[in-house]
N, C-alpha and C positions, 0 to 999 in steps of 0.2 A: 503493500499498499504505500504511494507516494503521500510526506507530510502535506497537510493542508495549508500549511503555510510557508513552504519553500524559499519562495521568493522575500519573504521578511528578514529569513534569517541573513540574507546576504544583505537587505538595506540598513538593517539596525548597526551592525560594527561601522557603517561608514559613517554614523552620528558622533562616533569616539573620534574621530580623523579630525574633525573642526569644530571648534566652538563657536555655537549659535549665539550672537550677543544679543540681538534686537528681538523684542517679542515676535514681530513680523517673520524673521526667520526661523524661529523656534517653529511658528505657526506653521508655516511651508515644510519643515522637517516633520513634524507632526502629520500633517497631511500625507507626506511621502509614506510614513510608515503604515498610516491606515490603510492609504490605497494598496500598499504591497500586501497587507491583511485581507484583500478582498471580502470586508464586510457584509458587503451588497450579494453575495451567493447566500445570504441566510434571508435574503428576503423581507426583511424587517424595514418599516420605516423609520429614517432618522429623527430625530426631535431638535429643533434649532436650540444651540445654547443659549442665546437670548431669550428665546420664548420660555425655556423652563427656569433660567435666572429670575425672570418676571414672576412666573407663576409661585416659585419657593419665596420670593420677596413679599407678594401678597399672600401667603401661606394659604393655597389652593387645597382644599381638601378633597377635591375630586382627583388629585393628583399623589402617586405614589411614585417615591424616587428609590428605587432599588439599587443597592452596591453588591453586585454579583461576585466581588473580590473575596479571597479567604479572610477568614478572622485576623490571620495575623498580619494581611496588608491594612485591614478596615482599623486594627487598634492604633497605627501610625496616625490615619487620620481619615476623614470621610466627607462627603458632603452634608452641610448641618442639615438634619431632620430628616434625613435617609433612612431607610429598613435595611437591615443586614438580611443576607438571604435565609440566614436560620429563621429569624424574626417572621419572614414572609413565606417560609414553608411551614412554620408552626401551626399556620391557622389555615390550611389547605380551603381554597374558595372563598376568603375571607374577603378577597380585594377584587373578585370579579367584576364589580360595578365601579371599579375604578379604572383610571388611566396609568397606566403602568411605564415609565421611562427606566431602562437599567442602564447602567454604566460599571465600568472596569477601569484598567489604566489607560487604555487606548481605543475601545469598544469592541475587540475582538471576541473574547470571552462573555461579554454582555450581550454582544450581538448574537452568539451560540446560544445563551440561556433564553433570549427574547424569543428567538425562533423555536426553541422548546415549548417555551409558554404558550406560544400561537400555535404551533402544529399538535403538540401531545398532551396540553394540560386544558385547552378550551378557553383561555383567554383571548379575547378580540382586541382588545385596546391596549398594545403593546407598542411602544418604540425604544430605540437605542439612543442614547444621546450622543448626538452629532458633534464634529468639529475637533475630534480628538478625545471625547469623552472626558475623564476627571484630568487630566493634562492638560486639556484645553480650556476647562473651566477654571484650572489654575493660572492658566495664560489671560484670561480674562479679568484677572486681579481677585478673584471671589476667595471668601475664607473659608478656611476648612475647620472641620472641628474635630476631636477624639469622639469615640462613640458614646461618653459620658454627656456630651455637649461642650465641654471647656474647648477654647481655641487651640488649634493646633499650628505647628510652624514646620512640619515635615510632611512630606508627602511619601509613599511607596511607589516606586516607580516600577516593581516588578523584575526590570533587569537594568544592570549599571547604564547599559548603553542609551538609555532613556532618559537618563537623569537629566542630561543638558535641555531637556524640552518641559521640563517643569517651569511654574512661575516664578517670578523674583523673588528673593529672599528666602526660598524654602529649602531646607535642608532635605535630603533625598537618603531614603534606605532601599535597597535592593535584595532581591534572592541570591544567595552565592549560587544555587543549583537552578537557575533560572530557565537554562537551556532543558535540562531533565524537566522539570514543569511543564514547560511549555511542549514540550513530546507527549508527555501524560495527557495534557488538556486537549491536544490535538487527535489522542487514540480516541478519547471519550466523546468529544465531538463528532467524530467521524462515525463512530457506533450509535451513538444517540440520534444523530440527524440523518444517517444513511449517506452522508455524504463521501 
């Protein structure tokens, strides 16, 4: 079986070769990573970042922002007010009348999870956070929080090669075994979604 994200593995190391100093350069780099992941194949519409930021600020109760990352990643920081996957899955069906917007570091794992919710779990109103998912959110200068709601000054970038794409002033944390985790996720996604 071919890896679903083989092109991404070639793009991400290139991020280590040059420092992207401006927010615009980082947005372009993030866009390149997102395109190399080909999240469009999941068939999940993207939610524009500005729309979701506005709805979060308005405390829109019809919106569930769902952090699909691991608890280890989430413990570093998350989007304030978001639900963890564990919280979401603890009450199956409780959010069927809500609009769900998934996110992860760059949108790959969240796109697959959103696809699974739509295809296999009966959720109709699911989108994936666009424009670079969590890293795009940080580039927009938006605040992060720890799961308990206290302000956070760091973001988990999954792999070290993505650290340069985080928003200004944030410390970054990454998995040491990111390649192995990505390969395991790739295998799980291929099996779950028959890709």
